[in-house]
Structure formats: structure tokens, C-alpha cells
C-alpha positions as CSV (number, residue, x, y, z in Angstrom):
1,M,2.0,21.2,36.8
2,P,2.5,18.0,34.8
3,S,4.8,18.2,31.8
4,Y,2.3,16.6,29.5
5,G,-1.0,17.8,28.0
6,P,-3.3,17.5,25.0
7,E,-0.7,18.9,22.7
8,V,1.3,15.6,22.9
9,L,-1.6,13.9,20.9
10,G,-0.4,15.5,17.8
11,P,2.6,17.3,16.1
12,P,3.5,20.9,16.4
13,P,1.5,23.1,14.0
14,R,3.0,24.0,10.6
15,D,2.6,26.9,8.2
16,P,0.1,25.5,5.7
17,K,2.0,27.3,2.9
18,Q,5.4,25.6,3.6
19,K,6.4,23.1,1.0
20,F,7.4,20.1,3.2
21,W,6.0,18.5,6.3
22,D,9.6,18.0,7.7
23,P,12.0,20.1,5.7
24,E,15.0,19.1,7.7
25,I,14.6,15.4,6.9
26,Q,13.0,15.6,3.5
27,T,15.8,17.9,2.1
28,M,18.7,16.4,4.0
29,D,22.1,16.1,2.3
30,R,22.5,12.6,0.7
31,E,25.7,11.9,2.6
32,R,24.2,12.9,6.0
33,L,21.1,10.8,5.2
34,R,23.3,7.7,4.5
35,Q,25.1,8.3,7.8
36,L,21.8,8.4,9.6
37,Q,20.8,5.1,7.9
38,N,24.1,3.5,8.9
39,E,23.7,4.6,12.5
40,R,20.1,3.3,12.7
41,L,21.0,0.0,11.0
42,R,23.8,-0.6,13.4
43,E,21.4,-0.1,16.3
44,L,18.9,-2.5,14.8
45,V,21.6,-5.2,14.4
46,R,22.8,-4.6,17.9
47,K,19.3,-5.3,19.2
48,V,19.2,-8.5,17.3
49,F,22.2,-9.8,19.2
50,E,21.6,-8.2,22.6
51,T,17.9,-8.4,23.1
52,P,18.2,-11.1,21.6
53,V,15.8,-11.7,18.7
54,P,16.3,-15.4,18.0
55,F,14.7,-15.5,14.5
56,F,17.0,-12.9,13.1
57,K,20.1,-13.7,15.2
58,D,20.0,-17.3,13.9
59,K,19.8,-16.1,10.3
60,L,22.7,-13.7,10.7
61,V,24.9,-16.3,12.4
62,A,24.1,-18.9,9.7
63,A,25.2,-16.3,7.1
64,G,28.5,-15.6,8.8
65,V,27.5,-12.5,10.6
66,G,28.6,-13.3,14.2
67,A,28.5,-9.9,15.9
68,P,26.9,-6.5,15.5
69,E,30.1,-4.9,14.3
70,D,30.1,-7.2,11.3
71,L,27.4,-5.0,9.7
72,K,28.6,-1.4,9.6
73,T,26.8,0.2,6.7
74,V,23.8,-0.2,4.4
75,D,26.2,-1.6,1.8
76,D,26.7,-4.6,4.1
77,L,23.0,-5.6,3.9
78,S,23.7,-7.8,1.0
79,R,25.2,-10.3,3.5
80,V,21.9,-10.6,5.3
81,P,19.5,-13.3,4.1
82,L,16.0,-12.2,2.9
83,T,13.0,-13.0,5.0
84,V,9.6,-13.6,3.5
85,K,6.1,-13.6,5.1
86,Q,5.8,-17.4,5.2
87,E,8.8,-17.5,7.5
88,L,7.0,-15.2,9.9
89,R,3.9,-17.4,9.7
90,D,6.1,-20.5,10.4
91,S,7.7,-18.7,13.4
92,E,4.3,-17.9,14.9
93,A,3.1,-21.4,14.3
94,E,6.2,-23.0,15.9
95,N,6.3,-20.5,18.8
96,P,2.7,-19.3,19.3
97,P,1.3,-16.8,19.3
98,F,4.0,-14.2,18.5
99,G,6.9,-16.2,17.1
100,T,10.6,-15.4,17.8
101,Y,11.1,-12.4,15.5
102,R,9.8,-9.6,17.9
103,F,12.2,-7.0,19.2
104,T,10.0,-6.1,22.2
105,D,7.8,-7.9,24.7
106,P,4.2,-7.8,23.3
107,R,3.1,-6.4,26.7
108,A,5.1,-3.3,26.0
109,A,3.0,-2.7,22.9
110,V,-0.2,-0.7,22.8
111,R,-1.8,-2.1,19.6
112,I,-2.2,-5.5,18.0
113,G,-3.5,-6.3,14.5
114,T,-3.4,-8.8,11.7
115,S,-3.0,-8.8,8.0
116,T,-6.1,-9.5,5.9
117,G,-5.2,-13.1,5.3
118,T,-6.1,-12.8,1.6
119,T,-2.9,-14.7,0.6
120,G,-2.5,-17.0,3.6
121,V,-2.8,-17.3,7.4
122,P,-2.8,-13.7,8.8
123,T,0.3,-12.7,10.7
124,I,0.2,-10.8,13.9
125,S,1.5,-7.2,14.2
126,I,2.3,-5.3,17.3
127,W,3.1,-1.6,17.7
128,T,4.5,0.4,20.6
129,R,3.6,4.1,21.0
130,H,6.9,4.9,19.4
131,D,6.2,2.6,16.4
132,L,2.8,4.3,15.9
133,W,4.5,7.7,16.0
134,I,6.9,6.6,13.3
135,E,4.0,5.5,11.0
136,Y,2.0,8.7,11.7
137,E,5.0,11.0,11.0
138,A,5.8,9.1,7.8
139,S,2.1,9.3,6.7
140,A,2.0,13.1,7.5
141,R,4.7,13.6,4.8
142,I,2.4,11.8,2.4
143,W,-0.7,13.8,3.3
144,W,1.2,17.1,3.1
145,R,2.7,16.2,-0.4
146,S,-0.8,15.4,-1.6
147,G,-2.1,18.8,-0.7
148,Y,-4.0,17.7,2.4
149,R,-3.9,20.1,5.4
150,P,-5.0,20.0,9.0
151,G,-8.6,21.0,9.4
152,M,-9.8,19.1,6.3
153,V,-12.5,16.5,6.5
154,V,-11.4,13.0,5.3
155,T,-13.2,9.7,5.1
156,H,-12.3,6.0,4.4
157,A,-13.9,2.6,4.6
158,H,-11.1,0.2,5.7
159,P,-12.1,-2.8,7.8
160,A,-11.7,-2.4,11.6
161,Y,-11.0,-4.6,14.6
162,L,-8.1,-7.0,14.2
163,Y,-7.2,-5.8,10.7
164,G,-4.3,-3.5,11.2
165,G,-4.7,-1.2,8.3
166,G,-8.0,0.5,9.3
167,P,-6.9,1.7,12.8
168,M,-3.5,2.8,11.3
169,L,-5.2,4.9,8.6
170,S,-7.6,6.5,11.1
171,G,-4.9,7.2,13.6
172,S,-2.7,8.8,11.0
173,Y,-5.5,11.1,9.8
174,E,-6.2,12.2,13.4
175,Y,-2.6,12.7,14.2
176,F,-2.2,14.9,11.2
177,G,-5.2,17.0,12.4
178,M,-7.9,16.1,10.0
179,L,-11.5,15.3,10.9
180,N,-11.7,11.6,10.3
181,I,-14.9,10.0,9.2
182,W,-14.4,6.2,9.4
183,V,-17.3,4.3,7.8
184,P,-17.8,0.5,7.5
185,P,-16.8,-1.3,4.3
186,P,-20.0,-1.5,2.2
187,D,-20.5,-5.3,2.6
188,T,-24.2,-4.7,2.1
189,D,-26.3,-2.0,0.4
190,D,-27.6,-0.9,3.9
191,L,-24.0,-0.3,5.1
192,A,-23.2,1.6,2.0
193,E,-26.4,3.7,2.3
194,Q,-25.5,4.5,6.0
195,A,-22.2,6.0,4.8
196,L,-23.7,7.8,1.9
197,R,-26.4,9.4,4.0
198,F,-23.9,10.6,6.5
199,W,-21.6,12.1,3.8
200,T,-24.6,14.1,2.5
201,R,-24.7,15.6,6.0
202,V,-20.9,16.0,6.7
203,K,-19.4,16.2,3.3
204,P,-15.7,15.1,3.1
205,D,-13.1,17.2,1.5
206,I,-11.1,14.1,0.8
207,P,-12.9,10.9,0.0
208,F,-10.8,7.7,0.0
209,M,-12.5,4.3,0.0
210,G,-9.8,2.3,-1.7
211,F,-11.0,-1.0,-3.0
212,S,-14.6,-0.3,-2.1
213,T,-15.0,2.9,-4.1
214,G,-17.1,1.4,-6.9
215,R,-19.6,-0.1,-4.4
216,F,-20.4,3.4,-3.1
217,F,-21.0,4.8,-6.6
218,E,-23.2,1.8,-7.4
219,V,-25.4,2.1,-4.3
220,A,-25.6,5.9,-4.7
221,N,-27.0,5.3,-8.2
222,K,-29.6,2.9,-6.7
223,L,-30.7,5.4,-4.1
224,G,-30.7,8.4,-6.5
225,I,-28.0,10.1,-4.5
226,K,-25.7,12.3,-6.7
227,P,-22.1,11.4,-5.8
228,S,-21.2,15.1,-5.6
229,D,-23.8,15.5,-2.9
230,A,-21.9,13.0,-0.8
231,G,-18.5,14.6,-1.5
232,L,-17.5,11.8,-3.9
233,E,-15.8,14.0,-6.5
234,F,-12.3,12.4,-6.3
235,K,-9.1,14.4,-6.0
236,A,-6.4,12.2,-7.4
237,M,-3.1,12.1,-5.5
238,P,-0.1,13.5,-7.4
239,G,1.8,11.1,-9.5
240,F,-1.0,9.1,-11.1
241,G,-0.5,8.3,-14.7
242,M,3.2,9.2,-14.5
243,G,4.8,6.1,-16.0
244,K,4.8,2.6,-14.8
245,G,4.2,1.9,-11.1
246,M,1.9,3.4,-8.6
247,P,2.5,6.8,-6.9
248,L,2.1,5.3,-3.4
249,M,4.5,2.8,-1.8
250,T,3.6,0.6,1.2
251,A,5.3,-2.4,2.7
252,G,2.2,-3.6,4.5
253,A,1.1,-2.9,8.1
254,E,3.4,-5.6,9.4
255,C,6.4,-3.8,8.1
256,F,6.0,-0.1,7.1
257,A,2.5,1.1,6.1
258,Y,3.6,4.6,4.9
259,V,6.9,4.1,3.0
260,G,6.4,7.0,0.7
261,S,4.4,8.8,-2.0
262,A,4.8,10.8,-5.2
263,C,5.4,14.5,-5.4
264,G,4.0,14.9,-8.9
265,E,7.2,16.1,-10.5
266,L,8.7,12.7,-11.5
267,P,7.5,9.1,-11.5
268,G,7.9,7.2,-8.3
269,A,7.3,7.6,-4.6
270,H,9.7,9.6,-2.4
271,I,10.9,7.1,0.3
272,A,11.2,7.9,4.0
273,E,14.9,6.8,3.9
274,D,15.5,8.0,7.5
275,L,13.0,5.4,8.6
276,A,13.8,2.5,6.2
277,V,16.2,1.1,3.7
278,V,14.2,0.2,0.6
279,Q,15.9,-2.0,-2.0
280,A,14.9,-3.7,-5.3
281,V,16.5,-7.1,-5.0
282,D,17.0,-10.2,-7.2
283,P,15.6,-12.9,-4.8
284,A,17.8,-15.5,-6.4
285,T,21.1,-13.7,-5.5
286,G,20.0,-11.3,-2.7
287,Q,21.7,-8.5,-4.6
288,E,20.2,-5.2,-5.7
289,V,19.1,-5.0,-9.4
290,P,20.2,-2.0,-11.5
291,D,18.3,1.2,-10.9
292,G,15.0,1.4,-12.9
293,E,14.7,-2.4,-13.2
294,W,12.0,-4.5,-11.4
295,G,13.2,-6.5,-8.4
296,D,11.6,-7.7,-5.2
297,L,10.6,-4.9,-2.7
298,V,12.9,-5.5,0.3
299,V,12.6,-3.3,3.4
300,T,14.7,-2.9,6.5
301,T,13.0,-0.7,9.1
302,L,15.0,1.8,11.1
303,G,14.3,3.4,14.4
304,R,11.4,1.2,15.5
305,D,10.9,-0.7,18.7
306,N,9.7,-3.7,16.5
307,G,11.8,-3.9,13.4
308,L,12.2,-6.2,10.4
309,L,15.6,-6.9,8.7
310,R,15.7,-7.4,4.9
311,Y,12.0,-8.2,4.7
312,D,11.1,-9.4,1.1
313,L,7.5,-8.5,0.4
314,E,7.6,-10.5,-2.9
315,E,6.2,-7.5,-4.7
316,A,7.6,-5.6,-7.7
317,C,9.8,-2.6,-7.0
318,A,12.1,-0.4,-9.0
319,I,14.4,2.3,-7.6
320,L,15.1,5.7,-9.2
321,R,17.9,7.9,-7.9
322,E,17.9,10.9,-10.2
323,P,17.6,14.2,-8.3
324,C,14.0,15.4,-8.2
325,P,13.2,19.1,-9.0
326,C,10.7,19.2,-6.1
327,G,13.7,19.5,-3.7
328,E,13.3,16.3,-1.8
329,T,16.6,14.4,-1.7
330,S,15.3,10.9,-1.1
331,I,15.4,8.1,-3.7
332,R,12.1,7.3,-5.3
333,G,10.5,3.9,-5.7
334,L,8.0,2.4,-8.1
335,W,5.7,-0.2,-6.8
336,G,4.3,-2.7,-9.2
337,G,2.1,-5.0,-7.1
338,R,2.5,-8.6,-6.0
339,F,4.5,-10.8,-8.3
340,K,2.2,-13.7,-7.5
341,D,-0.7,-11.6,-8.8
342,L,0.9,-11.1,-12.2
343,V,-1.0,-12.7,-15.1
344,S,0.7,-14.3,-18.1
345,S,-1.1,-14.3,-21.4
346,Q,0.1,-14.3,-25.0
347,G,3.7,-13.6,-24.0
348,K,2.7,-10.6,-21.9
349,R,2.8,-10.2,-18.1
350,F,0.5,-7.7,-16.4
351,Q,-1.5,-6.9,-13.3
352,A,-5.3,-7.2,-12.9
353,E,-5.5,-3.4,-12.4
354,E,-4.1,-2.9,-15.9
355,V,-7.2,-4.8,-17.3
356,A,-9.4,-2.7,-15.1
357,S,-7.8,0.5,-16.4
358,A,-8.6,-0.6,-20.0
359,L,-12.2,-1.5,-19.1
360,R,-12.9,1.8,-17.4
361,R,-12.5,3.5,-20.7
362,V,-15.7,1.8,-21.9
363,S,-18.7,3.7,-20.6
364,D,-21.1,0.9,-21.2
365,V,-19.4,-1.2,-18.4
366,S,-17.9,1.5,-16.2
367,E,-20.9,3.4,-15.0
368,P,-21.9,3.7,-12.2
369,S,-19.1,1.3,-11.3
370,L,-16.9,-1.3,-13.0
371,E,-17.7,-4.8,-11.9
372,W,-15.6,-7.5,-13.5
373,Q,-13.5,-10.7,-13.2
374,M,-10.9,-12.5,-15.3
375,V,-9.9,-16.1,-15.3
376,R,-6.3,-16.9,-14.9
377,P,-5.2,-18.4,-18.2
378,A,-4.4,-22.1,-18.2
379,Q,-2.4,-21.8,-21.4
380,D,-0.3,-18.7,-22.4
381,S,-1.6,-18.9,-26.0
382,S,-5.3,-18.8,-25.0
383,P,-7.3,-15.5,-25.2
384,L,-7.8,-13.9,-21.8
385,V,-11.3,-14.6,-20.5
386,V,-12.9,-11.5,-18.9
387,R,-16.4,-11.3,-17.4
388,V,-17.9,-7.8,-17.1
389,E,-21.3,-6.5,-16.1
390,R,-23.3,-4.2,-18.3
391,G,-23.4,-0.7,-17.0
392,L,-26.7,0.9,-16.2
393,G,-28.0,2.6,-19.3
394,A,-25.7,0.8,-21.7
395,S,-26.9,1.6,-25.1
396,E,-25.3,-1.2,-27.2
397,D,-26.1,-4.9,-27.4
398,D,-23.9,-7.4,-25.6
399,A,-21.9,-8.2,-28.8
400,E,-21.0,-4.5,-29.3
401,V,-20.2,-4.0,-25.7
402,A,-17.9,-7.1,-25.8
403,A,-16.2,-5.8,-28.9
404,R,-15.5,-2.4,-27.3
405,C,-14.0,-4.1,-24.2
406,A,-11.8,-6.4,-26.2
407,A,-10.6,-3.4,-28.3
408,A,-9.7,-1.5,-25.1
409,I,-7.8,-4.4,-23.7
410,R,-6.0,-4.9,-27.0
411,E,-5.0,-1.3,-27.2
412,T,-3.8,-1.1,-23.6
413,L,-2.1,-4.5,-23.2
414,G,-1.6,-5.8,-26.8
415,I,-3.4,-9.1,-26.1
416,E,-6.7,-10.7,-27.3
417,S,-9.5,-11.3,-24.9
418,S,-12.8,-13.2,-24.9
419,I,-15.4,-11.0,-23.2
420,E,-18.5,-12.4,-21.4
421,V,-21.0,-9.6,-20.9
422,L,-23.2,-10.3,-17.8
423,E,-26.3,-8.6,-16.4
424,R,-25.9,-6.2,-13.5
425,E,-25.1,-7.8,-10.1
426,A,-24.2,-11.2,-11.6
427,I,-20.7,-10.9,-10.0
428,P,-20.4,-11.2,-6.2
429,R,-19.9,-7.9,-4.4
430,S,-17.4,-7.3,-1.7
431,G,-17.1,-4.4,0.8
432,Y,-13.3,-4.4,0.6
433,K,-11.2,-6.6,-1.7
434,A,-13.3,-8.1,-4.5
435,A,-12.0,-11.3,-6.2
436,R,-11.0,-10.0,-9.6
437,L,-8.7,-12.9,-10.6
438,V,-10.2,-16.4,-10.3
439,D,-8.8,-19.8,-11.0
440,E,-11.0,-22.3,-12.9
């Protein structure tokens, strides 16, 4: 008989009442965890020199790291130059199509994908079966922390085809053992209706549409479908509202999609430290910033066939090391979004999502969905220009709605805003990432 079978498509079953997906790793002694990181880091550096991986080898040699044994521990990572996404784009352009930063032959991989390209030319990602297994195991820790269990019905509306995030999310759900309903992004009302009608037949236990959530609520209202009939009563993941930063941490599909998530006990996301070294770094010096302070999110992947060494995502990150009462021994990370997406106005710096959070408190613009845009300020002293559509059934006139929105933004961010109230559907719709910040 062959030594393989259907059981290899997923992990061994767990007791649904156990606290952790992988207790051995998630509660590992800190000293042993650091030893494991050091071992896997040395293996990564050895591959850079012996494979070789020209992109990273040239960087290391130029920085005075001439042999694998020159980097022995995680503490030595400060000697390694940072790498940003534009360098990966340049490598692919100069040595098409895959560049010189791959650790394996692309023909040894089983999946290829690209980034969305919302901030530049999409880069190409490749994954071996082993790389996908790492992502799926890391994601399983996240789903388990969030209260998900095998046998649940879950849905999402990520893009498909070459976009790497959609197949990754679907695969992680299926690996975990949930019934995965993957619907198209609601680029049109017809596509949104298709998903909504199906959800009324097979109602998800866990709805997750990410950026497109509002579109489904809006179209459901047009069709007279109660969101609850389609399973759209959201169950928030633990950690929301617990201080600054988001409860999920990702380093993008090209690096590490499922870095970690919150447990609900303390702020921040528990990081899969056995699979990555995550640092908050001052990009000017390459050194880590003090714990709790914002720096660039820098990730070194561990144990993969295709790794990245000191990859700077140019996103805000803060590291927290206090022991967590939940029992997990990993450090926690706060993710604050892309630095390039920060808006400056009246001496304050903030993310677009912080404006959205304020506007959601105003029912006259938030039901059935919040549709809005803001203009990047040309001068710091100018009021922030925000355009927002009237909600269906708004009871006040435009001036009163604008005053309420301005008050909500003032209370949340401490800045003045100029609110333009628009009729419904005046702002372009998107099935995935709507343009919330515009330059004029």
C-alpha cells in the first residue's frame, strides 16, 4: 500500500476544546525559541551563499558579511542591509521575469502569484508545497485563536487568478478544515447579488469580505435582503479596539501572509517567531527602535524554500515583549499601516481608516454602508477635505449631516475638516480596494 492518502491534505485533528493550535510551539520557552530562530537563520544565510542567491549574497558581501558563519544569531541581523519592495521590482526588471532573489528554481514551485500593484508594478511570488504548508500552519494558529473550528462555514471575496492573496486565503481555510465559500469581489451589483443569493442558501458561520464588506451591505439593501439572512452578522476577531494598531499582522503574500494575530488579552498580534524574525526598525540606521515605539516592519522569514532576508515593508510596526496572560510566549506586534498612506493635517498624522472609524459613528452616512473619500492636504494648516455620501434614510439636511461628520472627526482626531455631502452612488465603487485617499 502507498504511504500517502487523503489525510496528507490537511493536519491531524485537534480537540476543539484545546487552547492552542500548536501548544508545543506557541508556549515554547523563550530561550529555546531564540535557539530555534538562530538555527533557522543560519540555514537561511547558508543558502544565500551556497545556492547561491545573487541578490542577497551581493548585499551581504558589500556589508562585510563574507561567509555564512559571520551571522550566528538574530542579534547579528543588524549587520544585514534592509531590502525594500522597489529593489525586488528592479531585480525582476533587470533579470526578467523572476529576478535574482529566489532561493529555488521557479519550476520547483507549485503556485505563482502577484501583488495587487496598487502601489507600483506588481512583483511575482512563487511558493513550493513546503512554503504553502508554512503559511497554512501559521494561519491555522490565527483561525484557532479567533474561535474558528474545523467544520465551520466561512466565506470571503478576495480577487482570484494571479493575485496571490485570494488563493492563499482559500487554501488556508480548506487546510484548516472549514467549508470555504469563495465569491467574486462585488465589482458590479450583479456579482454582489450572486454572492448574497448564495449566502441565503448556504449561510456562512464566518463572513469575511475585507475591503468589499460595505458593497455587500449596500447591494443587500437595494435587493431587500436582510444581511442576517445572508449570514452577514459579523463576529469581530479578538483584539479589535484594544489600543493603537490592528489585531492582525501580515507582511504581504510576497513575504509572510500570516505573521500573527491577537489573542484578546493584550494589544498586539502574537507573532509566529519560529517562522519569522519580526523587527521594528529605524530605516535610517537599520537598528531596532525601543519596544513600543513605531518603526518600519522588517521581516526575515525562517524555514521556507523561498525566503526573504531583512525585508522592509515600509509599514508601521511596534514590538511588545511583556508576557501575555493567555500563555503564548511569543512577542507581540502592532501593525499601523503603510507609512506612505499616512496623512498629515494640522500637525497630526493619521491613517485613512481612522477617518473612516469616526464617520461610522454618524448613522446618516454609515447605513447601509459608508462611502467616502478624502483629499490629501496640500498644506498642513488647511482643513481636511472629506467627501461622504448620504446614507439611505438620512433624516437631516446636508448642513446638519456635515456638521455631525466634522464633529466626529474632531472628537476622534482633533482636527478640523471641511465636509462635502454627496448623493448616494456619487463616489465610484470598487469590488476590492476603493480609492479613499485622492490627490488633487
